[in-house]
C-alpha positions, 0 to 999 in steps of 0.5 A: 500500500502506498502511504497517503499524504498527511492532512492539509492542516498537518502538512501546513504546520512546522511539525509535519515532518515530526508527525510523518516520522512518528507514524513511520518510527515504530511499525508492526505487522497487524498480525503474524503473517500480515504484510500491512504494518501499522504505527504503534503509539504509546498512550501519552497524556497528550494523546489521551487529551486529544482522544478525549476531546474527539470523544467529547466533540462526538468525532469518534465512531466506536467499533470496527463494524461502525468504522467500516460502515462510516468509511464505506458511506464516505467512499460512496459519497466521494465516488459520486462527487468525483464522478460529478466533477470528473476528477479523482482526489488524491490519497490523503489521510482524513481518518484515523483508526485507533486499535487496542493492543489486545485483539485476536488475530481474526480482529486484526485480519478484519482491520487489514481488510478495512485498510486495504479497502480504505487505506488511501485515506484511513491510517491505523494507530495501534495504541499501547492500551488494551480494549478495557483501557481504550474504551474507558478513555474514549467512552467511559467505564464498562465500554471495552473498545478494540477499535474507534475511528476518528472522523473529523479533520480537526480531531485527526490533526489534533491526534496526529499532533499529539503523537509529537507533543513534548 
């Protein structure tokens, strides 16, 4: 898969090169035989704050199935818009798929299928939290979450900038 470009908000910022390096620094295959590699990111106070703000602003879709539905619907809309204007848009990150670090192989194979289908605009981050901790961070106690999709450009940029926050 070809890596999509960073969001415009991030590209225009002085921290863009740092964000790109953070996304490429520590990658891991999604599952043992996967050719798809995703960034592994530590759970930092800056990342937690950016994710909690995205949750408060309702810029998150909970669960892998919800993420797939949202990405499929957006892809259909973009296809129709591209057909209407007669031009295709370039690959650019516009969505972040957050992954808990304790999923089963089948879960990560399903994530791989999603990324192969929507990797032109969605990038996955494997956060160093289990599903219980990720869910508690994003949606409150007793809300285990293995995947959540950040769906707003400002929230995506904030999460990416949080990866390089001091």
